[in-house]
C-alpha positions as protocol buffer text, in pm:
chain_id: "A"
residue {
  index: 1
  type: MET
  ca { x: 4037 y: -266 z: -1028 }
}
residue {
  index: 2
  type: PRO
  ca { x: 3878 y: -475 z: -1305 }
}
residue {
  index: 3
  type: ASP
  ca { x: 3949 y: -376 z: -1659 }
}
residue {
  index: 4
  type: ALA
  ca { x: 3683 y: -254 z: -1902 }
}
residue {
  index: 5
  type: GLY
  ca { x: 3688 y: -579 z: -2098 }
}
residue {
  index: 6
  type: ALA
  ca { x: 3596 y: -785 z: -1792 }
}
residue {
  index: 7
  type: ILE
  ca { x: 3314 y: -548 z: -1700 }
}
residue {
  index: 8
  type: ARG
  ca { x: 3186 y: -546 z: -2058 }
}
residue {
  index: 9
  type: SER
  ca { x: 3191 y: -925 z: -2082 }
}
residue {
  index: 10
  type: ALA
  ca { x: 3006 y: -957 z: -1749 }
}
residue {
  index: 11
  type: ARG
  ca { x: 2740 y: -718 z: -1879 }
}
residue {
  index: 12
  type: GLN
  ca { x: 2718 y: -910 z: -2205 }
}
residue {
  index: 13
  type: ARG
  ca { x: 2670 y: -1238 z: -2017 }
}
residue {
  index: 14
  type: TRP
  ca { x: 2399 y: -1078 z: -1806 }
}
residue {
  index: 15
  type: ALA
  ca { x: 2222 y: -938 z: -2115 }
}
residue {
  index: 16
  type: ALA
  ca { x: 2259 y: -1250 z: -2329 }
}
residue {
  index: 17
  type: PRO
  ca { x: 1946 y: -1448 z: -2421 }
}
residue {
  index: 18
  type: GLY
  ca { x: 1882 y: -1723 z: -2167 }
}
residue {
  index: 19
  type: SER
  ca { x: 2080 y: -1549 z: -1893 }
}
residue {
  index: 20
  type: SER
  ca { x: 1983 y: -1536 z: -1527 }
}
residue {
  index: 21
  type: HIS
  ca { x: 1812 y: -1203 z: -1588 }
}
residue {
  index: 22
  type: ASP
  ca { x: 1591 y: -1359 z: -1856 }
}
residue {
  index: 23
  type: ARG
  ca { x: 1501 y: -1644 z: -1622 }
}
residue {
  index: 24
  type: THR
  ca { x: 1420 y: -1401 z: -1342 }
}
residue {
  index: 25
  type: VAL
  ca { x: 1197 y: -1192 z: -1567 }
}
residue {
  index: 26
  type: ALA
  ca { x: 1023 y: -1505 z: -1698 }
}
residue {
  index: 27
  type: VAL
  ca { x: 947 y: -1625 z: -1344 }
}
residue {
  index: 28
  type: LEU
  ca { x: 831 y: -1283 z: -1225 }
}
residue {
  index: 29
  type: ARG
  ca { x: 610 y: -1252 z: -1532 }
}
residue {
  index: 30
  type: VAL
  ca { x: 400 y: -1533 z: -1391 }
}
residue {
  index: 31
  type: VAL
  ca { x: 450 y: -1491 z: -1016 }
}
residue {
  index: 32
  type: LEU
  ca { x: 362 y: -1121 z: -985 }
}
residue {
  index: 33
  type: PRO
  ca { x: 17 y: -1137 z: -1154 }
}
residue {
  index: 34
  type: VAL
  ca { x: -68 y: -1450 z: -956 }
}
residue {
  index: 35
  type: ALA
  ca { x: 36 y: -1277 z: -631 }
}
residue {
  index: 36
  type: ILE
  ca { x: -173 y: -971 z: -720 }
}
residue {
  index: 37
  type: GLY
  ca { x: -472 y: -1194 z: -795 }
}
residue {
  index: 38
  type: ILE
  ca { x: -436 y: -1375 z: -463 }
}
residue {
  index: 39
  type: MET
  ca { x: -412 y: -1047 z: -272 }
}
residue {
  index: 40
  type: ALA
  ca { x: -714 y: -903 z: -456 }
}
residue {
  index: 41
  type: ALA
  ca { x: -917 y: -1216 z: -379 }
}
residue {
  index: 42
  type: PHE
  ca { x: -809 y: -1192 z: -16 }
}
residue {
  index: 43
  type: VAL
  ca { x: -922 y: -828 z: 5 }
}
residue {
  index: 44
  type: VAL
  ca { x: -1260 y: -914 z: -150 }
}
residue {
  index: 45
  type: VAL
  ca { x: -1328 y: -1230 z: 53 }
}
residue {
  index: 46
  type: LEU
  ca { x: -1196 y: -1125 z: 395 }
}
residue {
  index: 47
  type: PRO
  ca { x: -1481 y: -885 z: 482 }
}
residue {
  index: 48
  type: LEU
  ca { x: -1734 y: -1159 z: 407 }
}
residue {
  index: 49
  type: TYR
  ca { x: -1583 y: -1394 z: 666 }
}
residue {
  index: 50
  type: ALA
  ca { x: -1473 y: -1140 z: 926 }
}
residue {
  index: 51
  type: GLY
  ca { x: -1671 y: -1170 z: 1246 }
}
residue {
  index: 52
  type: GLY
  ca { x: -1834 y: -886 z: 1429 }
}
residue {
  index: 53
  type: ASP
  ca { x: -2064 y: -607 z: 1331 }
}
residue {
  index: 54
  type: VAL
  ca { x: -1900 y: -352 z: 1107 }
}
residue {
  index: 55
  type: SER
  ca { x: -2173 y: -89 z: 1111 }
}
residue {
  index: 56
  type: PHE
  ca { x: -2399 y: 42 z: 1383 }
}
residue {
  index: 57
  type: LEU
  ca { x: -2706 y: 262 z: 1418 }
}
residue {
  index: 58
  type: LEU
  ca { x: -2733 y: 549 z: 1664 }
}
residue {
  index: 59
  type: ASP
  ca { x: -3061 y: 617 z: 1834 }
}
residue {
  index: 60
  type: LYS
  ca { x: -3094 y: 992 z: 1877 }
}
residue {
  index: 61
  type: LYS
  ca { x: -3288 y: 939 z: 2201 }
}
residue {
  index: 62
  type: LYS
  ca { x: -2996 y: 751 z: 2358 }
}
residue {
  index: 63
  type: VAL
  ca { x: -2714 y: 983 z: 2250 }
}
residue {
  index: 64
  type: ALA
  ca { x: -2600 y: 1244 z: 2501 }
}
residue {
  index: 65
  type: VAL
  ca { x: -2653 y: 1602 z: 2390 }
}
residue {
  index: 66
  type: ALA
  ca { x: -2428 y: 1884 z: 2513 }
}
residue {
  index: 67
  type: GLN
  ca { x: -2609 y: 2168 z: 2686 }
}
residue {
  index: 68
  type: GLU
  ca { x: -2376 y: 2438 z: 2552 }
}
residue {
  index: 69
  type: ARG
  ca { x: -2220 y: 2497 z: 2216 }
}
residue {
  index: 70
  type: ILE
  ca { x: -1849 y: 2461 z: 2153 }
}
residue {
  index: 71
  type: ARG
  ca { x: -1651 y: 2764 z: 2264 }
}
residue {
  index: 72
  type: ILE
  ca { x: -1289 y: 2867 z: 2228 }
}
residue {
  index: 73
  type: GLN
  ca { x: -1094 y: 2989 z: 2528 }
}
residue {
  index: 74
  type: SER
  ca { x: -758 y: 3162 z: 2498 }
}
residue {
  index: 75
  type: ALA
  ca { x: -727 y: 3131 z: 2122 }
}
residue {
  index: 76
  type: THR
  ca { x: -374 y: 3188 z: 1995 }
}
residue {
  index: 77
  type: TYR
  ca { x: -319 y: 3282 z: 1634 }
}
residue {
  index: 78
  type: ARG
  ca { x: 22 y: 3223 z: 1483 }
}
residue {
  index: 79
  type: GLY
  ca { x: 153 y: 3290 z: 1139 }
}
residue {
  index: 80
  type: GLN
  ca { x: 81 y: 3561 z: 894 }
}
residue {
  index: 81
  type: ASP
  ca { x: -202 y: 3627 z: 651 }
}
residue {
  index: 82
  type: ASP
  ca { x: -124 y: 3733 z: 298 }
}
């Protein structure tokens, strides 16, 4: 089991200016906003270049109409009302 002094010195090295943590934060400070910008641009541009028709129109003369209204057969109620 490591002693408290070794753990404390490891934490101090990690928290010291110029440590690996500082370098990681400095890199992520640039990389994360750039990655978010690229993903946002991708989301905006992709629909413009995607093939196929996204929307459609229904002609009410060509749509099948049911002769009877919706009905419920053998309804089962579970639970309890307050």
